[in-house]
C-alpha positions as CSV (number, residue, x, y, z in Angstrom):
1,M,-17.1,5.0,-14.5
2,G,-15.3,3.0,-17.2
3,H,-17.2,4.1,-20.3
4,P,-17.6,7.5,-22.0
5,W,-21.4,7.1,-22.3
6,E,-21.6,6.8,-18.4
7,V,-19.8,10.1,-18.1
8,F,-22.2,11.8,-20.6
9,A,-25.2,10.2,-18.7
10,L,-23.8,11.8,-15.5
11,C,-23.5,15.2,-17.1
12,K,-27.0,14.9,-18.6
13,A,-28.5,14.0,-15.2
14,M,-26.9,17.0,-13.6
15,L,-28.0,19.3,-16.4
16,D,-31.6,18.1,-16.1
17,S,-31.8,18.1,-12.2
18,G,-29.6,21.1,-11.5
19,I,-27.7,19.0,-8.9
20,R,-23.9,19.6,-9.1
21,L,-21.1,17.9,-7.2
22,D,-19.3,20.8,-5.8
23,F,-17.3,19.1,-3.0
24,I,-15.5,15.8,-2.6
25,V,-13.9,14.4,0.5
26,V,-11.3,11.7,-0.3
27,D,-9.8,9.5,2.3
28,G,-5.9,9.5,1.7
29,A,-4.8,7.1,4.4
30,E,-6.9,4.2,5.6
31,G,-8.9,4.4,2.4
32,G,-6.2,3.6,-0.2
33,T,-3.9,5.7,-2.3
34,G,-2.4,7.6,0.6
35,A,-1.6,4.4,2.4
36,A,0.0,2.9,-0.7
37,P,3.5,3.5,-2.1
38,E,3.5,6.0,-4.9
39,E,4.5,3.2,-7.4
40,F,1.5,1.2,-6.4
41,S,-1.0,4.0,-6.6
42,D,-2.4,2.9,-10.0
43,H,-2.8,-0.7,-8.9
44,V,-3.9,-0.7,-5.2
45,G,-6.5,1.7,-3.8
46,M,-7.0,4.7,-6.1
47,P,-9.6,6.7,-4.2
48,L,-8.1,10.2,-4.5
49,R,-7.5,10.2,-8.2
50,E,-10.5,8.1,-9.1
51,G,-12.9,10.2,-7.1
52,L,-11.5,13.4,-8.4
53,L,-11.9,12.0,-12.0
54,L,-15.3,10.8,-11.5
55,V,-16.4,14.4,-10.9
56,R,-14.0,16.2,-13.3
57,N,-14.6,14.1,-16.3
58,A,-18.3,14.6,-15.8
59,L,-18.2,18.5,-15.7
60,V,-15.3,19.5,-18.1
61,G,-16.6,20.3,-21.4
62,T,-20.2,20.7,-20.4
63,G,-19.9,24.0,-18.5
64,L,-20.9,22.3,-15.2
65,R,-17.6,22.4,-13.5
66,P,-17.9,24.3,-10.2
67,D,-15.5,24.7,-7.5
68,I,-14.5,21.1,-6.4
69,R,-13.1,21.1,-3.0
70,L,-10.7,18.3,-2.0
71,A,-10.1,17.3,1.6
72,A,-7.5,14.5,2.4
73,S,-6.3,13.1,5.6
74,G,-3.3,10.9,6.0
75,K,0.3,10.8,7.3
76,V,2.0,10.1,4.0
77,Y,0.6,13.2,2.1
78,S,2.7,16.1,1.3
79,A,2.2,19.4,-0.3
80,Y,3.7,18.0,-3.5
81,T,1.5,15.0,-3.7
82,M,-1.6,17.2,-3.0
83,A,-0.5,19.5,-5.9
84,A,-0.1,16.6,-8.3
85,N,-3.8,15.6,-7.5
86,L,-4.9,19.2,-7.8
87,A,-3.7,19.1,-11.3
88,L,-6.3,16.5,-12.1
89,G,-9.0,19.1,-11.7
90,A,-9.6,20.2,-8.0
91,D,-9.4,23.9,-7.1
92,R,-8.8,23.7,-3.5
93,S,-7.2,21.1,-1.1
94,I,-7.3,20.6,2.6
95,L,-4.3,18.7,4.2
96,V,-4.8,17.4,7.7
97,E,-1.4,16.7,9.2
98,T,-0.4,14.7,12.3
99,D,2.6,12.8,13.6
100,E,0.4,10.4,15.6
101,E,-0.6,7.0,14.5
102,I,-3.9,7.5,12.8
103,Q,-6.5,4.7,12.6
104,P,-9.7,4.5,10.7
105,L,-11.9,5.9,13.5
106,G,-9.6,8.9,13.8
107,I,-9.7,9.6,10.1
108,A,-13.5,9.3,10.0
109,K,-13.8,11.8,12.8
110,A,-11.5,14.3,11.0
111,L,-13.5,13.9,7.7
112,K,-16.8,14.2,9.7
113,A,-15.7,17.6,10.9
114,I,-14.7,18.7,7.3
115,V,-18.1,17.3,5.9
116,E,-20.0,19.3,8.5
117,E,-18.2,22.5,7.6
118,E,-18.3,22.1,3.8
119,K,-21.7,20.2,3.5
120,P,-20.8,18.1,0.4
121,E,-23.4,16.3,-1.8
122,M,-21.3,13.3,-2.1
123,V,-18.2,12.0,-0.2
124,I,-16.0,9.6,-2.1
125,L,-13.4,7.4,-0.3
126,G,-11.3,4.4,-1.1
127,K,-12.3,0.9,-0.3
128,Q,-9.4,0.0,2.0
129,A,-5.7,0.5,2.5
130,I,-3.0,-1.9,1.6
131,D,-1.2,-1.5,5.0
132,D,-3.9,-2.4,7.6
133,D,-6.4,-3.7,5.1
134,N,-9.2,-2.4,7.5
135,N,-12.0,-1.4,5.0
136,Q,-13.5,0.8,7.8
137,T,-13.2,4.5,7.2
138,G,-16.1,4.9,4.7
139,Q,-18.4,3.0,6.8
140,M,-17.4,4.8,10.1
141,L,-17.9,8.1,8.4
142,A,-21.3,7.2,7.1
143,A,-22.3,6.1,10.7
144,L,-20.9,9.3,12.3
145,T,-22.6,11.6,9.8
146,G,-25.8,9.7,9.4
147,M,-25.4,9.5,5.6
148,P,-26.4,6.5,3.5
149,Q,-23.5,4.6,2.1
150,G,-22.7,2.7,-1.1
151,T,-19.5,0.6,-0.6
152,F,-17.2,-1.1,-3.2
153,A,-18.7,1.0,-6.1
154,S,-17.7,-0.1,-9.6
155,E,-20.3,2.2,-11.3
156,V,-22.0,5.4,-9.9
157,N,-24.9,7.3,-11.5
158,V,-26.2,10.6,-10.1
159,E,-29.9,11.3,-10.6
160,E,-32.2,13.9,-9.1
161,G,-31.5,14.0,-5.4
162,K,-30.1,10.5,-5.4
163,V,-27.2,8.3,-6.6
164,K,-27.3,4.7,-7.8
165,V,-24.2,2.7,-6.9
166,T,-23.2,-0.6,-8.4
167,R,-21.5,-2.7,-5.7
168,E,-19.2,-5.5,-6.2
169,I,-20.0,-8.2,-3.8
170,D,-19.3,-12.0,-3.3
171,G,-22.3,-13.1,-5.3
172,G,-21.8,-10.6,-8.2
173,L,-23.2,-7.1,-8.6
174,Q,-25.7,-5.2,-6.4
175,T,-27.1,-2.0,-7.3
176,V,-28.4,0.3,-4.4
177,E,-30.1,3.8,-4.5
178,L,-29.1,6.3,-2.0
179,K,-30.5,9.6,-1.1
180,L,-28.0,12.5,-1.3
181,P,-25.8,13.5,0.5
182,A,-24.2,10.0,0.6
183,V,-20.9,8.2,1.2
184,V,-19.4,6.2,-1.6
185,T,-16.3,4.0,-1.4
186,T,-14.6,3.1,-4.6
187,D,-13.5,-0.2,-6.1
188,L,-10.7,-0.9,-8.5
189,R,-13.0,-1.1,-11.6
190,L,-14.7,2.2,-11.1
191,N,-12.4,4.1,-13.5
192,E,-9.2,4.1,-15.4
193,P,-6.4,6.1,-13.8
194,R,-4.9,9.1,-15.5
195,Y,-1.6,11.0,-15.0
196,A,-1.5,14.8,-14.5
197,S,0.9,16.5,-16.9
198,L,3.9,18.5,-15.5
199,P,2.6,21.9,-16.7
200,N,-0.7,21.2,-14.8
201,I,1.2,20.1,-11.7
202,M,3.1,23.4,-11.8
203,K,-0.2,25.4,-12.1
204,A,-1.7,23.4,-9.2
205,K,1.1,24.7,-6.9
206,K,-0.6,28.1,-7.1
207,K,-4.1,26.6,-6.0
208,P,-5.1,27.1,-2.3
209,L,-3.7,24.5,0.1
210,D,-5.1,24.7,3.6
211,N,-3.0,23.1,6.3
212,M,-4.9,21.9,9.4
213,S,-4.3,19.6,12.4
214,P,-6.8,17.4,14.1
215,A,-6.9,20.0,17.0
216,D,-8.0,22.6,14.5
217,L,-10.9,20.4,13.6
218,G,-11.7,19.7,17.2
219,V,-11.3,16.0,16.9
220,D,-9.6,13.3,19.0
221,I,-7.7,10.9,16.9
222,A,-6.0,8.9,19.7
223,P,-5.7,5.3,18.7
224,R,-8.3,2.9,20.2
225,L,-6.4,-0.1,19.2
226,S,-2.9,-1.4,20.2
227,T,-0.7,-3.7,18.4
228,L,0.3,-6.5,20.9
229,K,2.5,-8.6,18.6
230,V,3.4,-9.1,15.0
231,E,5.0,-12.3,13.9
232,A,5.6,-14.3,10.7
233,P,3.5,-17.3,10.1
234,A,4.9,-20.7,10.8
235,S,7.1,-22.1,8.2
236,R,5.5,-24.6,5.9
237,Q,6.7,-28.2,6.2
238,A,8.1,-30.0,3.3
239,G,5.7,-32.3,1.4
240,V,6.0,-36.0,1.4
241,K,5.1,-38.6,-1.2
242,V,2.6,-41.4,-0.3
243,A,2.6,-44.8,-1.8
244,D,-1.2,-45.2,-2.1
245,V,-4.5,-43.7,-1.2
246,A,-4.7,-45.6,2.0
247,E,-1.5,-44.0,3.2
248,L,-2.8,-40.6,2.2
249,V,-6.1,-41.0,4.1
250,D,-4.1,-42.2,7.2
251,K,-1.8,-39.1,7.2
252,L,-4.8,-36.7,6.6
253,K,-6.6,-38.4,9.5
254,N,-3.9,-39.0,12.1
255,E,-1.2,-36.4,11.3
256,A,-2.9,-33.4,9.6
257,K,-6.1,-34.2,11.6
258,V,-8.2,-32.7,8.8
259,I,-10.6,-35.6,8.3
């Protein structure tokens, strides 16, 4: 949400309907922030902080703020980075740790196990990571759980028993209405990032942090894909000047073979 009135509208909807967002699962690896270097976390893939702020800003100041549980899965997370995000408003975190290569399907399986245990009203993930650029975890989680999905969200409005998601697509904007519980993946323009203060980070270190492994969740995260080869693209040849249009057409036809 990019405007204060949208936050107030969300609060009003929850007051009127009695529906409260009490649990959020945020993908920290394939989905975005966790896969991005810390210095890029405010520019490329902001699902953890943006998803957390989406709920916290709607609840704080209205008396609606319940226990917000945060689950994250990703190889680059540490207790400190989890504490920094707890300082933004969550009361509990779940850190799923593994030394194995973790791919979108494995992450989705781990999140599915947590979703089945915690039974959230909404699961908010990032759109895609900057390392593999897959854009798959949110969609896979929706398929595994049978939940409806709203991807590439730039605006989210919760109503009675449902959520309206404005999606950014190639042709412009598309608004879909989903029945809760649902999976939502975030886009860059959903919200403005905010930093946690140092005092709040220190307080967050006292909040519960549950460490788990994929085995604890009973899921198999073994990679299904293998990287066969990685190589740089071919070097671009130097450009040449042509004397006239006829020569240009000849080169495009006979050398470049594009016409």
